[in-house]
N, C-alpha and C positions, 0 to 999 in steps of 0.2 A: 734392065740396067740403064738403058737410054732414058726412060721415064724418070728414073731417080736423079740422073744428072740434070735433066731439064728442070725438074722441080727444085733442086738445090740452086740452080742458076736463077730461077725466078725469085726464090726467097732472098738470095744475095742481092739481086737488083732492087728488090723492094726495100730492103734495109738500107742499101746505099743511097737510094733516092730519098728516103725519109731523112737520113743523116744530112744529105745535101740541102734538103728543104729547110730543115731546122737551122742549118748554118746560114743560109741565105736570109731567113727571116730574123736572124739575130737573137734567137731564143737563148736565154741564159739558164743555167742550172739554178735550182732553188738554193737559197742560202742554207748554210749548215744548221742554223737554228730554226728552220721552218717547222720542224716537228714540235719544238718547245713552244713556239708561238701558237700553234694550233692547240696545244694542251692548255696554255694559259687562257686562250680565248674560250675554250670549252668550259674550263672551270669558272671563269667569270660569268658566262651565260648561264651555267648550271646553278650557281649561287643566286643569280638574279631571278631566275625562274622559281626556285624554291622559296625565296623571300616573297615573290608576288603571290604564290599559292598560299603561303601562310597569311599574308595580308588579306587576301580574298576570303580565307576561312574565318579570320577574326571578324571581318566585316559582316559575313553571313551569320555568325553566331550572335554578334551584338545587335544585328538588325539595322545598323547605321554605317555609313561610310567613314572610315577613319582616315586621317591624313596619310598620303602615300609615302611612308617612310622608306620603302624599298627603292625609291627613285634616287636617293643620295648615293647608295652603293652602286646603283646602275650607272649613274653619271660619272662617279669617281672611277669606277672600273673601266668605263669606256675611254676615259682620258688616259689612264695608265696603259691599257692595251693599245690604244691608238698611237701613243708615243713610242711604245716598244716596236710596233709594226713600222712606223715611220723611220725609226732609227735603224732597223734591220734592212730596210730598203735603201736607205741612204748610204750605208757602208762606211768605210773608214775615209776620213778626209785625206786629200792629196796634199802632203806637206813637202815643200821644197826647201832644201837647206842651202844657204848662201855661203 
């Protein structure tokens, strides 16, 4: 019985110290749309990789290097995903009413 109480005390102290450390370091919770941002990023990278593979296959079949048309989607997607991530980290603006 005493070992059980001692173990539960140790677990409580460990969680309490972890909570205190997180509070002192100022860690913030992830934004609510973090999962959506991960999905959008994964889709963008997935499409870019598929386009690169198709481009490489076309180049291999033709025997010559074609212009890298996949770069346009990659750059455009990077701009869109970057803007979405920047906007989510920025949060809502602080508006004061006079």
